[in-house]
PAMI-550699 format. One record per residue (C-alpha): residue number from 0; z, y, x. Coordinates in steps of 0.001 Angstrom, whole numbers, plus 524288, in hexadecimal, padded with zeros to 5 digits. Layout:
BEGIN
num->NUM, zz->Z, yy->Y, xx->X
...
***
This chain:
BEGIN
num->0, zz->819B4, yy->81FF1, xx->8798F
num->1, zz->82590, yy->82718, xx->880C0
num->2, zz->81FA4, yy->83345, xx->87C2F
num->3, zz->81E17, yy->82E14, xx->8702D
num->4, zz->82C7E, yy->82C83, xx->86DCD
num->5, zz->82FCB, yy->83999, xx->87282
num->6, zz->82780, yy->8403F, xx->86B75
num->7, zz->8237D, yy->83ABA, xx->85F16
num->8, zz->82E80, yy->83A88, xx->850BC
num->9, zz->836B9, yy->82E8A, xx->850D3
num->10, zz->82F61, yy->8293D, xx->84314
num->11, zz->82565, yy->8233B, xx->84CD5
num->12, zz->825D5, yy->815FA, xx->848EC
num->13, zz->81A96, yy->80BD4, xx->84E61
num->14, zz->81C87, yy->81145, xx->85B60
num->15, zz->82BEB, yy->80F04, xx->859F6
num->16, zz->826C6, yy->80138, xx->85A72
num->17, zz->81BCE, yy->7FEB5, xx->8613D
num->18, zz->81B0B, yy->8029D, xx->86F44
num->19, zz->80C78, yy->80338, xx->8701C
num->20, zz->803BA, yy->80EE3, xx->8741A
num->21, zz->7F580, yy->80CAC, xx->86CF5
num->22, zz->7EAB8, yy->810AD, xx->87356
num->23, zz->7DF3B, yy->808F0, xx->86CF3
num->24, zz->7DD95, yy->800B2, xx->86136
num->25, zz->7D2F3, yy->7F86F, xx->85B65
num->26, zz->7D438, yy->7F084, xx->84F2D
num->27, zz->7E150, yy->7E7D5, xx->84F42
num->28, zz->7E53B, yy->7EB34, xx->85D9C
num->29, zz->7EB14, yy->7F703, xx->862D8
num->30, zz->7EC1E, yy->7F83D, xx->87272
num->31, zz->7F629, yy->80127, xx->87895
num->32, zz->7F7C0, yy->809DF, xx->8840F
num->33, zz->7FD53, yy->7FC67, xx->88B2D
num->34, zz->7F22D, yy->7F715, xx->889CA
num->35, zz->7F76B, yy->7ECD5, xx->88178
num->36, zz->7EFDC, yy->7E845, xx->87408
num->37, zz->7F8E3, yy->7E7F7, xx->867B4
num->38, zz->7F3D8, yy->7E19E, xx->85A83
num->39, zz->7F62D, yy->7ED62, xx->84FDC
num->40, zz->7FDDA, yy->7E8C0, xx->84503
num->41, zz->801A1, yy->7F6CC, xx->83F3E
num->42, zz->7F39F, yy->7F8EE, xx->83C74
num->43, zz->7F656, yy->806CB, xx->83C49
num->44, zz->7FFC9, yy->80484, xx->83140
num->45, zz->7F457, yy->8007A, xx->829B3
num->46, zz->7ECC4, yy->80B96, xx->82C07
num->47, zz->7E12F, yy->8024B, xx->833D9
num->48, zz->7DB53, yy->7F92C, xx->828CF
num->49, zz->7D082, yy->7F683, xx->8331E
num->50, zz->7D896, yy->7F765, xx->84008
num->51, zz->7D7BC, yy->800CC, xx->84994
num->52, zz->7CBD1, yy->8089C, xx->84E08
num->53, zz->7C244, yy->7FFCF, xx->84577
num->54, zz->7B469, yy->802EC, xx->8482D
num->55, zz->7B049, yy->808F7, xx->83A0D
num->56, zz->7BD04, yy->810A4, xx->83A00
num->57, zz->7B903, yy->8171F, xx->84883
num->58, zz->7AB16, yy->81797, xx->843D3
num->59, zz->7ACD6, yy->82073, xx->838A0
num->60, zz->7B7D2, yy->82908, xx->83F36
num->61, zz->7AD4C, yy->82B46, xx->84AF3
num->62, zz->7A32A, yy->82D01, xx->83F10
num->63, zz->7AB5C, yy->838F9, xx->8389F
num->64, zz->7ADF4, yy->83E57, xx->848F0
num->65, zz->7A2AB, yy->83CEE, xx->84C75
num->66, zz->79BB8, yy->844DF, xx->83EF7
num->67, zz->7A230, yy->851B3, xx->84221
num->68, zz->7A905, yy->850CC, xx->8333D
num->69, zz->7B6AC, yy->85744, xx->832CD
num->70, zz->7C244, yy->84EDD, xx->83480
num->71, zz->7C8EE, yy->85521, xx->82E2C
num->72, zz->7C557, yy->859E8, xx->81FB7
num->73, zz->7D14F, yy->85C11, xx->8162C
num->74, zz->7CBBF, yy->857FE, xx->80922
num->75, zz->7BE88, yy->85C0B, xx->80B15
num->76, zz->7B3AC, yy->851E5, xx->8062F
num->77, zz->7ACFD, yy->84C57, xx->8125C
num->78, zz->7A3C0, yy->84103, xx->812ED
num->79, zz->7AF91, yy->83879, xx->81B17
num->80, zz->7B88F, yy->83BB1, xx->81000
num->81, zz->7AEB1, yy->8375F, xx->8054A
num->82, zz->7AB2D, yy->82AC4, xx->80CE9
num->83, zz->7BA09, yy->82818, xx->80CA4
num->84, zz->7BB82, yy->82A4B, xx->7FE8E
num->85, zz->7B06E, yy->821E8, xx->7FA92
num->86, zz->7B54A, yy->817A8, xx->8023D
num->87, zz->7C2B2, yy->816FA, xx->7FD86
num->88, zz->7BEDF, yy->817CF, xx->7EF6D
num->89, zz->7B5DF, yy->80C06, xx->7F34E
num->90, zz->7C29A, yy->80416, xx->7F5D1
num->91, zz->7CCB1, yy->807D1, xx->7EA7C
num->92, zz->7CE4D, yy->8000E, xx->7E09D
num->93, zz->7C337, yy->80319, xx->7D51C
num->94, zz->7CDD0, yy->808A7, xx->7CB7E
num->95, zz->7D1DC, yy->81226, xx->7D36A
num->96, zz->7C683, yy->815D7, xx->7DBEA
num->97, zz->7BD25, yy->81816, xx->7CFCC
num->98, zz->7C754, yy->823E5, xx->7CC0F
num->99, zz->7CE08, yy->82884, xx->7D8D4
num->100, zz->7D0E3, yy->833BE, xx->7DE6C
num->101, zz->7D499, yy->83404, xx->7EE4F
num->102, zz->7DEA0, yy->83E0B, xx->7F22E
num->103, zz->7DE14, yy->83EF3, xx->80336
num->104, zz->7ECC0, yy->84254, xx->8079A
num->105, zz->7F2F9, yy->8435E, xx->815E6
num->106, zz->7EF45, yy->8392F, xx->81F1C
num->107, zz->7F9F4, yy->830CE, xx->81ACF
num->108, zz->7FD34, yy->826D0, xx->810F9
num->109, zz->809A7, yy->82E14, xx->80E40
num->110, zz->802BF, yy->83AE9, xx->80A1D
num->111, zz->7FA3F, yy->831D5, xx->801F9
num->112, zz->805D8, yy->82DC6, xx->7FB08
num->113, zz->80BB9, yy->83B80, xx->7F9EB
num->114, zz->7FEAC, yy->83F16, xx->7F27D
num->115, zz->7FE1D, yy->83468, xx->7EA03
num->116, zz->80BBF, yy->835EA, xx->7E4BF
num->117, zz->808BF, yy->8438B, xx->7E35F
num->118, zz->7FE37, yy->840A0, xx->7DC89
num->119, zz->80324, yy->839FD, xx->7D0FA
num->120, zz->80E10, yy->8419C, xx->7CFC6
num->121, zz->80466, yy->84C6C, xx->7CBC1
num->122, zz->7FBC4, yy->84496, xx->7C3F0
num->123, zz->8083F, yy->83E57, xx->7BB5C
num->124, zz->8111B, yy->84B5C, xx->7BCBF
num->125, zz->81C1D, yy->84215, xx->7C096
num->126, zz->823D3, yy->8409A, xx->7CE13
num->127, zz->82981, yy->83306, xx->7CE57
num->128, zz->8241F, yy->827D3, xx->7D77F
num->129, zz->82604, yy->81A21, xx->7D55D
num->130, zz->8262A, yy->811D4, xx->7E238
num->131, zz->82ADB, yy->804BE, xx->7E808
num->132, zz->83498, yy->8007F, xx->7F014
num->133, zz->83052, yy->7FC34, xx->7FC7E
num->134, zz->82349, yy->805A8, xx->7FCF2
num->135, zz->81F99, yy->80F40, xx->806B8
num->136, zz->816F5, yy->81967, xx->804FA
num->137, zz->8175D, yy->824EC, xx->810BD
num->138, zz->820E6, yy->82CAF, xx->81658
num->139, zz->81E7D, yy->83877, xx->80FA8
num->140, zz->827D6, yy->83F44, xx->8055B
num->141, zz->8226E, yy->83AD8, xx->7F951
num->142, zz->81C3D, yy->82C9D, xx->8001D
num->143, zz->8296B, yy->82A6A, xx->80468
num->144, zz->82F40, yy->82C12, xx->7F99F
num->145, zz->8284D, yy->82171, xx->7F15B
num->146, zz->82A2E, yy->816F2, xx->7FCC1
num->147, zz->8369C, yy->80D2E, xx->7FE17
num->148, zz->83E40, yy->813A2, xx->807FB
num->149, zz->8407E, yy->82379, xx->7FEFE
num->150, zz->84BC1, yy->8276B, xx->7F94A
num->151, zz->84E00, yy->832DF, xx->7F043
num->152, zz->83FB8, yy->83498, xx->7EA71
num->153, zz->83740, yy->8350D, xx->7DD2D
num->154, zz->833DE, yy->82877, xx->7DE52
num->155, zz->838CF, yy->819EB, xx->7D5B0
num->156, zz->83951, yy->80EC4, xx->7DED4
num->157, zz->8351C, yy->80280, xx->7D808
num->158, zz->836B9, yy->7F422, xx->7DDBD
num->159, zz->82B13, yy->7EDA0, xx->7E5B9
num->160, zz->82769, yy->7DF6F, xx->7E4F5
num->161, zz->82CE1, yy->7D8E4, xx->7EEEB
num->162, zz->82E53, yy->7CAEA, xx->7EF02
num->163, zz->83584, yy->7C89E, xx->7FAF6
num->164, zz->83EF3, yy->7D293, xx->7F8C8
num->165, zz->83E89, yy->7D69C, xx->7EA08
num->166, zz->84591, yy->7E094, xx->7E4F7
num->167, zz->84A4A, yy->7D7FF, xx->7D8A0
num->168, zz->84C87, yy->7C9FF, xx->7DFDF
num->169, zz->8422A, yy->7C37E, xx->7DA16
num->170, zz->83376, yy->7C50E, xx->7E217
num->171, zz->826D7, yy->7C2FD, xx->7DCB2
num->172, zz->82123, yy->7C4D6, xx->7CF1D
num->173, zz->830FE, yy->7C6BF, xx->7C8AC
num->174, zz->831CF, yy->7D2D2, xx->7D417
num->175, zz->8251C, yy->7D912, xx->7D15D
num->176, zz->828CC, yy->7D674, xx->7C2D6
num->177, zz->8350B, yy->7DE73, xx->7C389
num->178, zz->82F90, yy->7E909, xx->7CC71
num->179, zz->82444, yy->7EB51, xx->7C0CD
num->180, zz->8306A, yy->7EC7E, xx->7B749
num->181, zz->83955, yy->7F495, xx->7BDA6
num->182, zz->82DDB, yy->7FF1D, xx->7BEE3
num->183, zz->82B26, yy->7FD6B, xx->7B244
num->184, zz->8392D, yy->7FFBA, xx->7AE2A
num->185, zz->838E1, yy->80A4F, xx->7B6CD
num->186, zz->8305B, yy->8104E, xx->7B076
num->187, zz->831E6, yy->80DFB, xx->7A1A1
num->188, zz->83F42, yy->80DEF, xx->79EA1
num->189, zz->843F9, yy->81DEA, xx->79D31
num->190, zz->8525B, yy->81A48, xx->7A2EC
num->191, zz->84C0D, yy->8157C, xx->7B038
num->192, zz->84BE1, yy->822A3, xx->7B6DA
num->193, zz->83F92, yy->82267, xx->7BB19
num->194, zz->83621, yy->82CAD, xx->7B4E6
num->195, zz->8275E, yy->82B07, xx->7B3EC
num->196, zz->82236, yy->82A48, xx->7C255
num->197, zz->81520, yy->831F0, xx->7C706
num->198, zz->81121, yy->823E0, xx->7CD36
num->199, zz->814B5, yy->8182C, xx->7D30B
num->200, zz->8109B, yy->81407, xx->7E2D6
num->201, zz->8104F, yy->8069A, xx->7E66A
num->202, zz->80AE9, yy->7FFFC, xx->7F3FE
num->203, zz->803C9, yy->7F436, xx->7EF61
num->204, zz->80930, yy->7ECD5, xx->7FC21
num->205, zz->81596, yy->7F4EC, xx->801D4
num->206, zz->81249, yy->7F5BA, xx->80F1D
num->207, zz->81F60, yy->7FC21, xx->815B0
num->208, zz->827D0, yy->7F5B6, xx->80BF8
num->209, zz->82448, yy->7E840, xx->80FC4
num->210, zz->815A4, yy->7E553, xx->80E1D
num->211, zz->8199E, yy->7E18B, xx->80059
num->212, zz->80CD5, yy->7DDE1, xx->7F66C
num->213, zz->80F70, yy->7E2A7, xx->7EA56
num->214, zz->80B47, yy->7D82C, xx->7E12D
num->215, zz->7FDE2, yy->7D95C, xx->7DAB4
num->216, zz->803FD, yy->7D6A5, xx->7CBD3
num->217, zz->80D97, yy->7E0FA, xx->7CEF0
num->218, zz->805A0, yy->7EB39, xx->7D285
num->219, zz->7FDEA, yy->7EA81, xx->7C56E
num->220, zz->80A86, yy->7EBBE, xx->7BF0B
num->221, zz->80D72, yy->7F7B9, xx->7C56C
num->222, zz->7FEC4, yy->7FCB9, xx->7C337
num->223, zz->8024D, yy->7F823, xx->7B405
num->224, zz->80FBC, yy->7FFA3, xx->7B5A8
num->225, zz->80ACE, yy->80CFD, xx->7B9BE
num->226, zz->7FF4D, yy->80E4C, xx->7B0D9
num->227, zz->80591, yy->80C16, xx->7A5DC
num->228, zz->80F0A, yy->8160C, xx->7A87C
num->229, zz->804A0, yy->81EF7, xx->7AECE
num->230, zz->80AA3, yy->81FA2, xx->7BBF9
num->231, zz->80022, yy->82003, xx->7C6AA
num->232, zz->8010D, yy->814DD, xx->7D0E2
num->233, zz->7FEF5, yy->8186A, xx->7DEEC
num->234, zz->7FADE, yy->80BD6, xx->7E78C
num->235, zz->8003F, yy->80E2C, xx->7F6BC
num->236, zz->7F496, yy->807DB, xx->7FCA0
num->237, zz->7F633, yy->81092, xx->808F2
num->238, zz->7FC88, yy->803D1, xx->810A3
num->239, zz->7F482, yy->7F896, xx->80881
num->240, zz->7E7D1, yy->7FEA8, xx->80833
num->241, zz->7DA16, yy->7FB66, xx->80E32
num->242, zz->7DA36, yy->7EC49, xx->80B43
num->243, zz->7E759, yy->7E9D4, xx->81545
num->244, zz->7ED0C, yy->7E2EB, xx->80793
num->245, zz->7E155, yy->7DB10, xx->8056E
num->246, zz->7D958, yy->7E4EA, xx->7FB77
num->247, zz->7D532, yy->7F0FA, xx->7FEB9
num->248, zz->7E0B1, yy->7F884, xx->7F6F7
num->249, zz->7EC70, yy->7EF87, xx->7F572
num->250, zz->7EC1D, yy->7F40D, xx->7E6F0
num->251, zz->7E10E, yy->7E9CC, xx->7E4BE
num->252, zz->7E82D, yy->7DF2B, xx->7E6B0
num->253, zz->7EEAF, yy->7E17D, xx->7D828
num->254, zz->7E52E, yy->7E830, xx->7D288
num->255, zz->7EA09, yy->7F3EE, xx->7CF88
num->256, zz->7E45A, yy->800F8, xx->7D00F
num->257, zz->7EE83, yy->80BA8, xx->7D38E
num->258, zz->7ECCC, yy->81975, xx->7CFC9
num->259, zz->7EDEB, yy->8200A, xx->7DEA9
num->260, zz->7ED17, yy->818FA, xx->7E9BD
num->261, zz->7F2DD, yy->81D2B, xx->7F789
num->262, zz->7EBCC, yy->81A13, xx->80296
num->263, zz->7EB65, yy->81C6D, xx->811BE
num->264, zz->7EBE4, yy->81518, xx->81E07
num->265, zz->7E150, yy->80C00, xx->81EC3
num->266, zz->7D86E, yy->815D2, xx->818B7
num->267, zz->7D854, yy->81D60, xx->82278
num->268, zz->7D317, yy->81363, xx->82CA7
num->269, zz->7DCFC, yy->81555, xx->83510
num->270, zz->7DD17, yy->82581, xx->83428
num->271, zz->7E713, yy->82DA8, xx->82A65
num->272, zz->7E28F, yy->82EDA, xx->81C2B
num->273, zz->7E93E, yy->82C6C, xx->8103A
num->274, zz->7E487, yy->82ECE, xx->80241
num->275, zz->7E8E4, yy->82D65, xx->7F309
num->276, zz->7DFD5, yy->8260D, xx->7EB50
num->277, zz->7E300, yy->828D0, xx->7DB68
num->278, zz->7DBD2, yy->82952, xx->7CF2B
num->279, zz->7D56B, yy->834F8, xx->7CA85
num->280, zz->7DC64, yy->8384F, xx->7BEC0
num->281, zz->7E913, yy->83B34, xx->7C8C0
num->282, zz->7E1BF, yy->844B6, xx->7D007
num->283, zz->7E7C8, yy->84F93, xx->7CBA4
num->284, zz->7EB03, yy->856D0, xx->7D962
num->285, zz->7EA2C, yy->86521, xx->7DB35
num->286, zz->7E243, yy->86991, xx->7E57B
num->287, zz->7ECE0, yy->8676F, xx->7F2DF
num->288, zz->7F4F5, yy->86012, xx->7EBC1
num->289, zz->7F432, yy->85561, xx->7F55E
num->290, zz->7EF61, yy->85AE5, xx->8021D
num->291, zz->7EF50, yy->85700, xx->810AF
num->292, zz->7E75D, yy->85CC0, xx->81D5A
num->293, zz->7E3FF, yy->84F6C, xx->8209E
num->294, zz->7DEE1, yy->84A87, xx->81556
num->295, zz->7D114, yy->84AF9, xx->81A7F
num->296, zz->7D0D6, yy->844AB, xx->8277D
num->297, zz->7C4F5, yy->83EDE, xx->828B0
num->298, zz->7C590, yy->83585, xx->83429
num->299, zz->7CECF, yy->82E46, xx->82B47
num->300, zz->7C46D, yy->82F20, xx->81F32
num->301, zz->7BA5D, yy->82975, xx->82758
num->302, zz->7C300, yy->81D9C, xx->82EEC
num->303, zz->7C80E, yy->81BB0, xx->82121
num->304, zz->7B9C9, yy->819E9, xx->819C3
num->305, zz->7B57F, yy->80FF5, xx->825CE
num->306, zz->7C343, yy->807BC, xx->823E6
num->307, zz->7C2D8, yy->807B1, xx->81650
num->308, zz->7B2AD, yy->8029E, xx->81597
num->309, zz->7B4FA, yy->7F9B1, xx->81F0E
num->310, zz->7C0AC, yy->7F395, xx->81961
num->311, zz->7B9E2, yy->7F389, xx->80BB1
num->312, zz->7AD21, yy->7EE34, xx->81149
num->313, zz->7B1C9, yy->7E359, xx->8181F
num->314, zz->7BBE1, yy->7DF5F, xx->80DE1
num->315, zz->7C857, yy->7DEEF, xx->818D2
num->316, zz->7D0C3, yy->7E02C, xx->80DC8
num->317, zz->7CCF8, yy->7D06B, xx->80AC5
num->318, zz->7CCDB, yy->7CF55, xx->8186E
num->319, zz->7DC3B, yy->7D360, xx->8175A
num->320, zz->7DE48, yy->7CAEF, xx->80BBD
num->321, zz->7DA43, yy->7BEF2, xx->81374
num->322, zz->7E24F, yy->7C22D, xx->81F0F
num->323, zz->7ED3C, yy->7C4FC, xx->81884
num->324, zz->7EE38, yy->7B801, xx->811F3
num->325, zz->7EC90, yy->7B26E, xx->81CC7
num->326, zz->7F6B4, yy->7B9E7, xx->82272
num->327, zz->8007A, yy->7B8FB, xx->81914
num->328, zz->7FFE0, yy->7A97A, xx->8165D
num->329, zz->802B1, yy->7A7EC, xx->82621
num->330, zz->80EE4, yy->7B273, xx->825FE
num->331, zz->8133C, yy->7AA15, xx->818C4
num->332, zz->81207, yy->79DC7, xx->821A1
num->333, zz->81953, yy->7A3EF, xx->82CB3
num->334, zz->823BC, yy->7A851, xx->82183
num->335, zz->825E7, yy->79A1E, xx->81DF7
num->336, zz->82A3D, yy->7966B, xx->82AB6
num->337, zz->83219, yy->7A23E, xx->82EB1
num->338, zz->83EC4, yy->7A802, xx->8269C
num->339, zz->83D7B, yy->7B400, xx->82D63
num->340, zz->830FC, yy->7B80A, xx->82604
num->341, zz->83625, yy->7BAFB, xx->81901
num->342, zz->8286C, yy->7C05B, xx->81235
num->343, zz->81B00, yy->7C0F2, xx->813AA
num->344, zz->81315, yy->7CA22, xx->80ADE
num->345, zz->80808, yy->7D17C, xx->80AB7
num->346, zz->7F9BF, yy->7D3C7, xx->804DB
num->347, zz->7EF1D, yy->7D362, xx->80E1D
num->348, zz->7F1FF, yy->7D77F, xx->81AF8
num->349, zz->7FC55, yy->7DF43, xx->8162F
num->350, zz->805A7, yy->7D72E, xx->81B75
num->351, zz->814ED, yy->7D555, xx->81B29
num->352, zz->81E50, yy->7CB99, xx->81FF2
num->353, zz->82FC4, yy->7CDAD, xx->81E86
num->354, zz->83519, yy->7C816, xx->82A6C
num->355, zz->84445, yy->7C664, xx->825FC
num->356, zz->850B6, yy->7BF4F, xx->82A17
num->357, zz->85004, yy->7B34B, xx->822E0
num->358, zz->85EF4, yy->7B1C1, xx->82127
num->359, zz->85FE6, yy->7BE94, xx->81CFE
num->360, zz->85559, yy->7BECF, xx->813AC
num->361, zz->85B76, yy->7B19D, xx->80DE0
num->362, zz->86925, yy->7B771, xx->80A21
num->363, zz->86246, yy->7C4DB, xx->8069A
num->364, zz->85D09, yy->7C0C9, xx->7F91A
num->365, zz->869C8, yy->7BB36, xx->7F5E7
num->366, zz->8723F, yy->7C6A6, xx->7F7D3
num->367, zz->86993, yy->7CDB2, xx->7EED1
num->368, zz->86BFC, yy->7C494, xx->7E52D
num->369, zz->85EB4, yy->7BC61, xx->7E3A0
num->370, zz->85B8B, yy->7AEEE, xx->7E72B
num->371, zz->85505, yy->7AF7D, xx->7F62A
num->372, zz->846A5, yy->7AA0F, xx->7F59B
num->373, zz->84314, yy->79E34, xx->7F9FB
num->374, zz->83B22, yy->79D0B, xx->80656
num->375, zz->82E75, yy->7999C, xx->7FEDD
num->376, zz->8303A, yy->7A379, xx->7F687
num->377, zz->8329A, yy->7AED7, xx->8002D
num->378, zz->82231, yy->7B39F, xx->7FFB0
num->379, zz->81FD3, yy->7B459, xx->7F29B
num->380, zz->8114F, yy->7B31A, xx->7EDE9
num->381, zz->80B4D, yy->7C01B, xx->7E88A
num->382, zz->80A22, yy->7BF31, xx->7DA74
num->383, zz->7FBF7, yy->7BF7C, xx->7D899
num->384, zz->7F82C, yy->7B34E, xx->7E10B
num->385, zz->7FA09, yy->7A5E0, xx->7DB57
num->386, zz->80282, yy->79BEC, xx->7E100
num->387, zz->7F5F3, yy->79256, xx->7E513
num->388, zz->7F24F, yy->79FD5, xx->7ED82
num->389, zz->7FEC0, yy->7A105, xx->7F260
num->390, zz->800BD, yy->79274, xx->7F6DD
num->391, zz->7F40F, yy->790FF, xx->7FCAB
num->392, zz->7F907, yy->79B93, xx->80652
num->393, zz->803F4, yy->79552, xx->80A27
num->394, zz->80004, yy->784AC, xx->80BB1
num->395, zz->80D6B, yy->78189, xx->80D73
num->396, zz->81377, yy->786C9, xx->80109
num->397, zz->81A2A, yy->77B29, xx->7F787
num->398, zz->813F5, yy->77D21, xx->7EA2D
num->399, zz->81CEB, yy->783B9, xx->7E17E
num->400, zz->81F81, yy->77FEA, xx->7D445
num->401, zz->819BB, yy->78866, xx->7C9F5
num->402, zz->82412, yy->79266, xx->7C4B7
num->403, zz->8277F, yy->79653, xx->7B646
num->404, zz->82971, yy->7A4F5, xx->7B8A3
num->405, zz->81DE5, yy->7AB62, xx->7B4CD
num->406, zz->81622, yy->7B731, xx->7BC48
num->407, zz->81B83, yy->7C398, xx->7B721
num->408, zz->81407, yy->7CC14, xx->7BE1A
num->409, zz->80613, yy->7C7B7, xx->7B682
num->410, zz->7F9A3, yy->7CF45, xx->7BAD4
num->411, zz->7F773, yy->7DBAF, xx->7B3DD
num->412, zz->7E87B, yy->7E400, xx->7B3E7
num->413, zz->7E9C8, yy->7EFFB, xx->7BC17
num->414, zz->7EBAE, yy->7F952, xx->7B10E
num->415, zz->7E492, yy->80556, xx->7AF83
num->416, zz->7E82F, yy->81322, xx->7B65F
num->417, zz->7F1ED, yy->81A23, xx->7AF8A
num->418, zz->7EE50, yy->8268F, xx->7A9AD
num->419, zz->7F436, yy->83341, xx->7AD36
num->420, zz->7FC62, yy->83B23, xx->7A3C4
num->421, zz->7F3F4, yy->84504, xx->79BAC
num->422, zz->7FB9B, yy->84EEE, xx->79CF4
num->423, zz->7F9B1, yy->84DA6, xx->7AD92
num->424, zz->7EB73, yy->84C4B, xx->7AC2F
num->425, zz->7E143, yy->85684, xx->7B354
num->426, zz->7D754, yy->85D8A, xx->7AB6C
num->427, zz->7CAC8, yy->8568F, xx->7AB60
num->428, zz->7D322, yy->849A4, xx->7AF7B
num->429, zz->7CFB8, yy->83DFA, xx->7A507
num->430, zz->7D9BC, yy->83577, xx->7A00D
***
């Protein structure tokens, strides 16, 4: 660790907070050089869908090593790549898998975001991008531009539904409705200053932004807004994919079919791998338009195939949903007892707990000009579940009086994918 501190960049993060030298790992545990065993709550920043050194992953890697196959193959077709793409397409939402193309990128999610943004800009002939407050899409140029901390970029920032700290001071369905209406206003009012964008990028559950699940009706509304205006919708599933939220892909909860999906982390079975999956009519790339030396990592593809197949066949997404419900119930029980737990939220096993200073938290809303929420309202339920289901999770909850406020975000079916402008279609493409 002393040598690391002396020789490595100041940009290192986890090593600063955790003085551990991992030497062995299996499943949920890591053994350090000091001989102590630790429970791993990092999970490789979301890359370890099956934990450390799962037998099916190791077997897949050994099979490639023992076969004599090339470990590096650029973008050539190989049996290993073919098996990976076949398994990946088995998992995709049917509306996308039936008409999809896949682009292998550099082996990090941020490069997949770069590729997705470049793709929609090329396909539409437009440059602007719609993104959301609190977003995190990576650390390279365009990915960082679309993230919540960026400045001086070609990105229009939209409010993301956040019940606990609603930017409109309302939360719940009303906050989501205001977010949707603000999006429509910016796109439709010629005086808004927002030109027609190349695409919209969003996370179905914001990760770095605080583990904030998007309400399903709001996601369906974003899908409708973008489809009606021929704006490609990009779903960033880098953190949310491969069963983590209780569905194989988080967009499945709402039933929407995005035009583009950005995938990385767990799809490589713990090894570096990133891809963009998109509608075939968006496939307007020129050869070499987005290349990368390490887009042909055969070991990562083999490990990824094994991981995707294991999660799918053993229905681990359903298991994550069951465990997630149990954890959320217990955490909300703790929140009722301890005022320092401001909010508990999440989906499946992607769960966030917001720790606050109770005194400062009680004063903050009044300073912002709206009424502080009552203690029992600090854990707003999802808009797509019934009150009976919510109360069943919390048997100590008092029955609530009926409210006369109507639902403002009625569920809408996922709309058809938007057509690309005819002037941009390549020869031979169908409308």
